[in-house]
Structures are given as C-alpha cells and as structure tokens.
N, C-alpha and C positions, 0 to 999 in steps of 0.2 A: 673614548669609544670608537672602535673601528666603524667605517662606513657601513660594511655590510651588517654589522651588529645593530647599528642604529636603524637600519631598514627592517630588521627582524623585530625590534622592539615596536616600531611603528605599525608593522603589519600585525603583530599580536594586539596592539591596540585597537586597530580598525576591526579585527575580527571580533574582539570583545564587544565593541560598540555595535557591530552587526548582530550579535547574538542578543544584546540587550534590546535592539529594536524589535525583536520578535515578541516582546512582552506587549502584545497589543490588547486593548480593551475589547472584550467580547460581550459584556453584558453590564447593565446598571440596573439595579433593583432598589425600589423604594419600599421598605417594609415598616408596617405599623404593628407594633407590639401592645397588647392589652393585658392588664393584671390588676391586682388589688394590693393596697398598701395601707398600712395603719396611719391614720391622719388625726390631727387635733383641731377641732373646730371651736369657733368663737373667739379665738385669740390670734394674735400675729397677723392682723389685717389692716395695720396702720397705713393709710394712704400716703403718698408724697405730693407735694404740690405739682400741679399740672398746668400746661399752657391755658386750657379751658377754664380754669378756676377763676379767671378775672370776671366771668359772667356769674352773677348771684345764683341764677337757676341751675348752674352746672357745678357749683362748689359744694362738696359734701359737708355734712354736719361734722363738727369735731369728734374725732374718733375715740371710742371707749372699747377696751377689751370686755367680753362678756365672760360668762363662766365656761371654763375650758371643758370640752367633751371629746373623748377619743373614741374612734371607731374605724371600721374599714371603709376605704374609699377607692372607687375605680380610678385607675389611671392609664395612660397610654403615651407612647412616644414613637417617633418616626426616625429610622436610621437608613442611611445609604449603604449598599453593599456593591462594590465594584468587583467584577471578574475579568481577569486577563488570561492570555494563553499561558500554558503550563500549570494551571490550577492556582495560580497566586490570586489572592483576594484582598480588597481593602475594605474597612468598616469605618463608619463614622456617624456620630449621633450624641444626643438627639439633634435633629434638624427642624427649624421652623417650617410649618405646613406651607405658608405662602411660598417659601423658597423651593420646597419640593414639588410644588405645582409647576413652577417655571422649569426646574430641571426636567420633569416628565415631558412637558409640552414642547420645549425649545432646545434643551441641551442634550438629552439622552441619545437620541439617534445620531447627533452631530459627533458624539464621542466614540461610537462604535468604530473599531479599526485604528484608532489613534494610539500612538506609542505612549504607554503609561508611565514610562520612565523620562520622558521628555517634558519636565514639569513646566519650564518657562514657556515652552512653544505651545503646549496645550492651554495654558492660562491665557496667553495672548490671543490665541484663536477664539476662545470662548469670549473674551472681552470684546473682540472685533465682530462677533456674531450678530449682535444686536446693538442699534444705535442707543439704547438705553442701558447698555451694559456697564456704563462707567459709574452708575450710582443705583440706589434703591434696591427693590427686591431682586432684580436680575443680577446685581453684584453680590447679593446674599446667597443666590443660588450658585454662582461661580465659587464663592467662598466654601460651601459645603462640599462641592466636587473637588476642589483643590486640596481640601483637608483629607477627604477620603483617599485621593491619590497619594498624599504624603503617608497615609497609613500603609496603602498598597506598597509603596516603594520601601518603606521600613521593613515590611514582611518579606519583600523580595530579597533585599540585602541582608536580612536577619539582624537588624539593628534598630534601636529606638530612634524616633524622628530627631531627637535633640542631637544625636551623634551624626546623623546625615547633614544637619545644619551647622556642624562644627563644634559642638559642645561636648561635654557640659563644662560650664564655667564654675559649677558648684554641685554638691551632691543633693541639696535640697533647696527649694525656693520658699522664701518667706512670703506669706500672704497676708493681707489686711482683712479684717472682719468687716463685711458690708452688711448692715443691719436692716435692709429692706423688709418691712412688715413689722418690725419691733415697735411697740406703743411708745408714743411720746407723751403719754399721761403724766401728770405730776406724780412723783414718787416712784415711777418705773424706769426712768432713764438710768438713773445712778446704779441701781442693783444689777441691771442688764449689762452696763458698761463694766461693772466690778467683775461680773461673771465671765465676760469675754476676755478681760484682761488676765483673770486667773487661768484661763485656757492658753495663754501665750499670745494673744492679740494685742500687741502693744501699738498697733496702728488700727484705727476703727473709723469706719466711715458711717455717718447718720444722714438720714433722709428728712429734710425739714418739710413741714406740711403747710406752711402758710406762705402767701405771696401778696402782691398788690391788692388783690381783691379782699383780703382778710383785714384790712385796716391797721390801725395802731395797736390793737390788742394782738393781732396775728404777728406783727413785727416784734413786739415784746416777747412773745413765745419763742420766735426764732432765736433771738439773742439769748433768752433765758436758757435754752437747750445747750447752747455753746458754753455758757457759764457753768452750768451743771457738770458738763463733761470734763472741762478743764479742772474744775475743783475736784471732781472724782477721781480722775486718772492722774493728776499731777503733771509737773512740767515735763516729764520724760516721755510721755505718750504723744503720738501723733493723732490728731482729730481732724477729720475731713468731712466735708458736707456736700450733699448732692441736692440740687433743686430742679432738675430735669426740665430745663427750658422754661421754667414757670415764672421767671422775674423779668423785670426791665432794667435798663441801665441805672436810672435813679434809685431804684430800690436796691440794687446790688451795691451801689456806692455807699448808701446809708448803712447797709448792714456790715460792709467790709469796714468802714470807719468805726463802727461801734464794737467790733470784736477784734480788731487788729492787736490790742494788748494781749488777747488770749491765744495769739499765735496759731490760728488753724493751719494745717498742712496744705489744704487747698479748698477752694470752692469750685464745684464741678457744674458745668453747663447752666449758667444762669440764663442763657438765651440759646435759641436754636442756631445751628451751625452756619447758616447763611449770613449772620450778622457779625462778620469779621471785624468791621470797624467798631462795633460795640464792645466785642471782646478785647480789641487793642486798647481802647480808651479806658477800659476798666482796669486792665493789667498795668497800664502806665499810671494809674491813679492810686494804687493800693500795694501794700507789701504783702497782702494775702495772695499766695499763688493761685493763678486761674488755670483750670484744667478743663479739657474737653477732648473729644475724639470718638466717643462711643458711635456717634452718628457721621463720623468722617468715612467718605467712600473713596479709598485709594489714595495713593501718595500725593496726588496733585492737590487735594483739599488740604491735606496736612502741610504741604509746602506753602500754601497761601497763608495759613495761620502762622507759621514759623517766620516767614518773611516779614509779616506785620508785627512780629514780637507780641502776639495776641494771646499766647498760652505759655505756661511754664511747665506743664505736664501734658503729654499727648497719651490719650486713652483708647487708641485704635483697637477695635474688636475683630479678631481674625475670623469670626463667624459672619461679620458683616462688611469688612473693609476690603475683602479679596482673598482671605485665607492667609495660610501660613506663608505662602510665596509673597504676597503683598505685604504682610506685616514685617517680613524680614527687610524688605526695600524701605519701609517706613522707619524702622529702627536705625538703618544706615543714614537716612536723611535726617532724622532728628539728632543723630550724634554730631552731625556737622555743626548744628546750633547748640549743642551741649544742653539739650533739653531731654529729660528722661522720658521713656516710653513704659507706662504701666497699664497693660492692657485691661479693657473692660471685661468683666467675668460672666458674660451671658452663658458661656460654656467654660470648660477648664482645660481639657486635653491640648488643644492647638496652642492657646496662650501659654500654658505651663512650659511646653516644649520650646517655644520661641524664646521665652524668658531665660530658661536654662542655657540656652545656646549663646546668649549675648552676655557681655561683661556686666558686673552688677552696678556699674555707673549708668550705662544705658538703659538697663532693666532691672531696677532694684526690687521690685515687688510684683505681685500678681493679686488679682481680686478673688475673694471667696464670699460669695452671698450665703451667709450662714443658714437661713431658713430655707431658701430655695434648693440648696445643694443637699439638704437632708433627704429629699426624695427625687431629685432630678435624674440621678443615675440609678433609679430603681431596678432597671433591666441589666445593668452592668455589674459583672461579677467583681470587678476591681475598681470600685468607687473610690475617688480621691479623697482622702480624709486627712486634714491637717493634724499634726501633733505638735504642741508647743509653738503654734503659730506658723508651722512649716509644713510643706508637702515634700516628702521623700520622692526622688526620681526613681521610676521603675526601670527595670532591665529588660522588659519584654519588647518584642519586635513591633515596629510602628508606634502606635500610641498605647499599646499594651491593653487594648480593649477586648474584653471577652463577654458575650452575652451570658446571663444566667438564665438557662433554659427552664430552671425550676420556677421562675417567677413569671414566665410568659404563659398566660392562660389561653390566649388567642393570638394569632398572627396572620397577616395577610399582605400580599403585594398591592400597592396602591397604583392607581393610574388615573390620570384626569385628561386623557387625550382628547383633543378637540375634534 
C-alpha cells in the first residue's frame, strides 16, 4: 500500500471513530410493567436447602404439593431502556429491583453524555465510581447497565450481540433443565425426570432440600434422590445437584462419597463463595466435579478459585458478575485453566449470547430454569423457548428483545432518588 493510501485509510478510520463517538447516552429510563398471567397454585413450591436451615426454628417442614389450582395472577417486571443520540435505544430486563435502585440513585446521571459504544471504558468507569463496585448489589447494577449497552450497540450496528462478540460458534445452544420448585416427594421425581428427558433435556439439575440440620433421615433423602435420578435416566444422562450454600465440608464429603458410583455431573455451591479453602479441599477429595460461580463478582473472584483448583465448573452469571463484558473476560480466564464456563441462568439473553460466541469446549451449555422461565418473560414478545433441549439463536439486532404491548396493562417510570 502506498504511503498516501495508508494515510487515507487511517483518516477514514479516525473519521468513523469520531462519528461513532457521537453516539452519546442521553437518557436512562427504568420502567416497571404490570400485567396478568395464568398461574398454577398449590404445586411446584419445593424449597431447596438454605444456609439458615441449620436452625431448627428456621427449617421448613418437609414439602408436599397440594391440589393444583389455576387462575389469574398479577405480575410485574422492571426493564432498563437506554436512549442515545440519533434515536438508537437499548433494552434489557427483567432487572432485579435492588439493582435498579442503585442504577437510579448512583449510576444514571453519571452515564449521561458517555459514549455508548465505548463498552470497556464505560464499564471501567462505573466500576471505579463506587468503592463497593467490585461486588454485591452495585456490581449487579453495573451488570444490568452493561447488558443494556450491549443491546444498544447491537441495534446500532444492526447485528445480534453474539456477532459483536465474535460468534456464533453454533446455530443453537444446548441448555440443561434446572428443576427449581419441582417436588422431591416420593413418586414424583422419576415421572418429572422422564418428562423432561422426553422434551430433550438430557442434562438435568435438581435442587436437594436437606442439609446438616435435617439429620440422618435428611441425608438419606438426598442420596435417594440421586439414586432415583440415575436409575430413571440411565447412564447416558447428566444429573447435577444444587445445594445453595446450605452444607458444610463434612456433610459434602459424606454425600460425595455416597454418590460417587452414580457419577453426578456436578455438585453446585455446597458452601458460600468466601470459603475458597473448603471448596479446594472438597474438590481434591472427590471425583464429583464441584461447581460454583453464581455468586462470583468479577474475574478476580473467579481467578482465586481457579488458582486454588477449587472448582471444575465456573457458573458466573452475567446479571450479577459484571454483565456480558465481564463474563467474556471470565471465559478467557477459565479457558487458560481448561475449566468450562456454564453460566447461571437467572436470566437468559446475556448468558445465551456469550455462550454462543464461545467455543463449545469453553461454554458447552447454558441453564434453563424450567418453571421460572414459563412466566419470567411474560412481557417479552420473543420469549426464549427450548426445542429438543436447545435454544435457537435469533437474528434480531441486539438481544432481539421486543416488548409485547398487548400484555402491558400498566406501566410507569420508576425513581428512588435520594
């Protein structure tokens, strides 16, 4: 290339960057939508073991489904809407209310005038804005804004987010069924597992209800559920178990030893994520893969677990870990240690697009909370629905989200300004 041609190309590139820099954030709106959906009551209320359940007074009675009754139920959801110069917008939701409050009180005004296309810069500035930004609710707020900005950028460039991230690596993403709420009563686990398997969910995660406070009978129930699932689904299915920080190291070691011959795909979050040493000791003591990450805040916490060889599956959640931008960095970090990232499925859009943009070794699966997702996207015209255990990638710009105005009975802009 001749020297003057090279300068022409560079000048054109700088001109393009200058034009892009005019995509400035003009407004951030927090919308609450209200409507009515058909709901089923009396069933699917199975609790999972909780950290508080070591206390007798705080441990619920063994769960039993009641007689199912269907009827209308009021529902609501919070969505973020970003507006930038030139009429381009970004949409993301549902968003946790506690995160929306932080966005309104501490982040909204800071974003006005920022370059909506400068993703890493805006993320870093939000993270530096508050000394608590590295974790907790503030990072949840950053996550929501980051995801909305990715949707805006997708709409700006008229491309799905997974294409902006470098993908897709496949046309559809395999999801595992997450059975939170499904009854663990005798006689109900096997039929439900068969039903899900027939729908294409060859990977199933079940939520155990007992922990150290439930004694020997509870421990036996936890082992029995594992036995029933392996017998029902056969050797070709993957069965996973979530205990939501409700166990201690001794209990987890006993359970893993008892079920190792049944080959669980993983045991998820036996302890809270500050207990890196306990995770490392458990992981070194069993062939059952240990998974965690739903409550990891940023790449730094993930790195501490990877360095300690404490987990064999990372489950960082783009709604909480820092958004799409941070989850991509976590995927790169985990790939160095050859540990797969299977994002937690609190929401679907952000996780699905990141998984689709990574190679299937780094991100083989995503989570689908079967009961929750039946109503979670009530106001979304394009709710993500698996077919044969897979979700097809859409071709719409951004995350492809469109609100179904026919389901919105009331709407209002929220504010919690101090």
